C-alpha positions as CSV (number, residue, x, y, z in Angstrom):
1,X,-8.2,6.4,-11.3
2,X,-4.4,6.3,-11.7
3,X,-3.1,2.7,-11.0
4,X,-1.7,-0.1,-12.0
5,X,-1.7,-3.2,-10.3
6,X,0.4,-6.9,-10.3
7,X,-0.8,-9.8,-8.5
8,X,1.7,-12.2,-8.3
9,X,0.7,-15.5,-5.7
10,X,3.9,-16.6,-6.6
11,X,5.7,-14.4,-4.2
12,X,2.6,-13.7,-2.0
13,X,2.4,-9.5,-2.9
14,X,0.5,-7.7,-4.8
15,X,1.9,-4.6,-6.3
16,X,-0.4,-1.1,-7.2
17,X,1.9,1.8,-8.6
18,X,0.6,5.1,-8.7
19,X,0.9,7.9,-12.0
20,X,-0.5,10.7,-12.5
21,X,-3.0,12.7,-10.1
22,X,-4.3,10.4,-6.7
23,X,-7.5,11.4,-5.6
24,X,-8.4,11.7,-1.9
25,X,-10.3,8.6,-2.2
26,X,-8.3,6.5,-4.9
27,X,-6.4,4.4,-2.4
28,X,-9.8,3.3,-1.3
29,X,-11.2,2.8,-3.8
30,X,-8.3,0.3,-5.0
31,X,-8.6,-1.9,-1.9
32,X,-12.5,-2.4,-2.7
33,X,-11.5,-3.8,-5.6
34,X,-8.2,-5.7,-5.1
35,X,-10.3,-7.6,-2.6
36,X,-12.7,-8.6,-5.3
37,X,-10.6,-9.5,-7.3
38,X,-9.9,-13.5,-8.9
39,X,-5.8,-13.6,-8.1
40,X,-6.4,-12.0,-4.4
41,X,-5.0,-14.0,-1.5
42,X,-5.9,-13.0,2.0
43,X,-2.9,-12.2,3.4
44,X,-1.3,-11.3,0.6
45,X,1.5,-9.0,1.4
46,X,0.9,-4.9,-0.3
47,X,4.0,-3.2,-2.4
48,X,2.4,0.5,-2.9
49,X,4.9,2.6,-4.9
50,X,4.1,6.6,-5.0
51,X,6.7,7.8,-6.6
52,X,6.2,9.0,-9.5
53,X,3.0,11.8,-7.9
54,X,2.2,12.8,-4.0
55,X,-0.1,11.7,-2.0
56,X,-3.0,14.1,-1.9
57,X,-2.2,17.5,0.4
58,X,-5.5,16.3,2.7
59,X,-3.6,13.1,3.3
60,X,-1.4,14.2,6.9
61,X,-1.5,12.8,10.0
62,X,-4.8,14.0,10.9
63,X,-6.6,12.3,8.2
64,X,-5.1,8.9,8.5
65,X,-6.8,9.1,12.1
66,X,-9.8,10.6,11.4
67,X,-10.1,7.9,8.9
68,X,-7.7,4.9,8.3
69,X,-10.0,3.0,11.4
70,X,-13.3,3.6,9.3
71,X,-11.8,2.5,5.3
72,X,-10.0,-0.3,7.3
73,X,-12.8,-1.7,9.1
74,X,-14.5,-2.2,5.2
75,X,-12.0,-4.6,3.8
76,X,-9.0,-5.4,6.7
77,X,-11.0,-8.8,7.2
78,X,-10.9,-9.2,3.9
79,X,-7.2,-8.7,3.3
80,X,-5.9,-10.5,6.1
81,X,-3.9,-10.8,8.9
82,X,0.0,-10.8,9.7
83,X,0.8,-9.2,5.8
84,X,3.4,-6.5,5.4
85,X,2.7,-3.3,3.8
86,X,5.6,-1.1,2.2
87,X,5.2,2.8,0.9
88,X,7.3,3.2,-1.4
89,X,7.7,7.4,-1.6
90,X,8.9,9.7,-3.9
91,X,9.4,12.8,-1.3
92,X,10.5,13.1,2.2
93,X,6.8,15.4,2.9
94,X,5.2,11.8,1.5
95,X,8.0,9.5,3.3
96,X,7.3,11.9,7.1
97,X,3.5,11.6,6.8
98,X,3.3,7.5,6.0
99,X,6.0,7.1,8.7
100,X,3.8,9.2,11.3
101,X,0.8,6.7,10.6
102,X,2.9,3.7,10.4
103,X,3.4,4.3,14.7
104,X,-0.3,5.4,14.8
105,X,-2.0,2.7,12.7
106,X,-0.3,-0.4,14.4
107,X,-3.1,-0.3,16.8
108,X,-6.3,-0.6,15.0
109,X,-5.6,-3.2,12.0
110,X,-4.2,-6.7,10.7
111,X,-1.2,-5.2,9.2
112,X,1.7,-7.2,10.8
113,X,3.8,-4.2,9.9
114,X,3.8,-0.8,7.4
115,X,6.4,0.8,7.1
116,X,8.0,3.6,4.2
117,X,10.4,3.4,1.9
118,X,12.1,5.9,-0.9
119,X,13.4,2.4,-2.4
120,X,11.5,0.1,-4.3
121,X,14.5,-2.7,-4.1
122,X,14.4,-2.2,0.1
123,X,10.6,-2.7,0.1
124,X,10.7,-5.9,-1.6
125,X,14.0,-7.0,0.2
126,X,12.2,-6.2,3.4
127,X,9.1,-8.1,1.8
128,X,10.9,-10.8,0.6
129,X,10.4,-10.6,-2.5
130,X,13.3,-12.4,-4.5
131,X,16.2,-10.7,-5.6
132,X,16.3,-9.8,-9.7
133,X,12.3,-10.0,-9.3
134,X,10.7,-7.4,-12.4
135,X,7.3,-6.3,-11.3
136,X,5.2,-7.1,-14.9
137,X,3.0,-4.3,-14.7
138,X,0.0,-4.0,-17.5
139,X,0.0,-1.3,-19.3
């Protein structure tokens, strides 16, 4: 799995940066590990940065419709309610897919709001991360 995670309770956010090749089950597995991490607190916001790679080819609106409810049923209660999830995407196709999923997915998860972005700074502002904050991803 090609991702790095930084959890910061001071800004109430989990930062996930994907790189390399994103596998079809990687995001689901990452969420399962996240809820077991002692640094994670329920109801934390999430910023997922996919600008260095691309979503798997099978991640389209139909895939999200078929799988999201099942996937989120596994971890949604553990993640909490009223949270924001920002997806920062590096290409137009990924942006389109996440935008469509954001609209459809709002009906069946505890996420307060989910939005796609093309710029990490704008995503951080939307979540409420202080200006000038630098995400200290582990090496």
